[in-house]
C-alpha positions as CSV (number, residue, x, y, z in Angstrom):
1,M,12.8,-19.3,3.7
2,N,12.9,-17.0,0.8
3,N,10.8,-18.6,-1.9
4,P,10.4,-16.4,-5.0
5,D,7.6,-18.5,-6.3
6,L,5.6,-17.8,-3.1
7,A,6.3,-14.1,-3.4
8,L,5.0,-14.1,-7.0
9,Q,2.0,-16.0,-6.0
10,A,1.2,-13.6,-3.2
11,L,1.3,-10.7,-5.6
12,D,-0.9,-12.4,-8.1
13,S,-4.2,-10.6,-7.8
14,H,-6.2,-13.7,-8.9
15,V,-4.9,-15.7,-5.9
16,W,-6.4,-13.5,-3.2
17,P,-10.0,-14.6,-3.0
18,H,-11.6,-11.1,-3.3
19,G,-9.3,-9.5,-5.9
20,W,-7.1,-6.5,-5.6
21,D,-9.9,-4.0,-5.7
22,Y,-11.1,-5.1,-2.3
23,A,-7.6,-5.0,-0.9
24,L,-7.4,-1.4,-2.1
25,L,-10.7,-0.6,-0.5
26,F,-9.5,-2.2,2.8
27,G,-6.3,-0.1,2.6
28,A,-8.4,3.0,2.1
29,L,-10.7,2.2,5.1
30,L,-7.6,1.6,7.2
31,Y,-6.2,5.0,6.2
32,L,-9.5,6.7,7.1
33,A,-9.5,4.9,10.4
34,G,-6.1,6.4,11.2
35,R,-4.2,3.1,10.7
36,V,-1.7,4.5,8.3
37,E,0.9,1.7,8.5
38,G,-1.7,-0.9,7.8
39,A,-3.0,1.1,4.9
40,R,0.5,1.5,3.5
41,F,0.9,-2.3,3.6
42,W,-2.2,-2.9,1.6
43,F,-1.4,-0.1,-0.8
44,Q,2.0,-1.7,-1.4
45,Y,0.4,-5.1,-1.8
46,V,-2.1,-3.9,-4.4
47,A,0.4,-1.7,-6.2
48,G,2.6,-4.8,-6.5
49,A,-0.4,-6.5,-8.2
50,G,-0.3,-3.8,-10.8
51,S,-2.9,-1.2,-9.6
52,Q,-2.1,2.4,-10.6
53,A,-4.6,3.7,-8.1
54,A,-2.7,2.0,-5.3
55,A,0.6,3.4,-6.6
56,R,-1.0,6.9,-6.5
57,C,-2.2,6.3,-3.0
58,L,1.3,5.4,-1.9
59,Y,2.6,8.5,-3.6
60,L,0.1,10.7,-1.9
61,L,0.8,9.0,1.4
62,H,4.5,9.6,1.0
63,L,3.9,13.3,0.2
64,S,1.7,13.7,3.2
65,R,4.3,12.2,5.5
66,A,7.4,13.9,4.0
67,G,6.9,17.1,5.9
68,R,6.4,15.4,9.3
69,S,9.5,13.4,9.3
70,S,11.9,16.0,8.1
71,P,14.9,16.3,10.5
72,H,15.7,19.8,9.3
73,P,13.6,22.8,10.5
74,T,12.0,24.9,7.7
75,S,12.4,28.6,8.0
């Protein structure tokens, strides 16, 4: 059930009825509400549509989580 045309259509920002800017806003609201995984999904979705702002959000999210998931203690 891997349809590449469907994947390209899903990433097309003109297909989503509200545009990628609203999806980015929704991701930001999810992040502020503490729903980090949901926010990450929407940031990835919007970054895939070409948003540099969403790509930066993903980068910052990755940086903020890097210290928490480190298996090695820092001393």
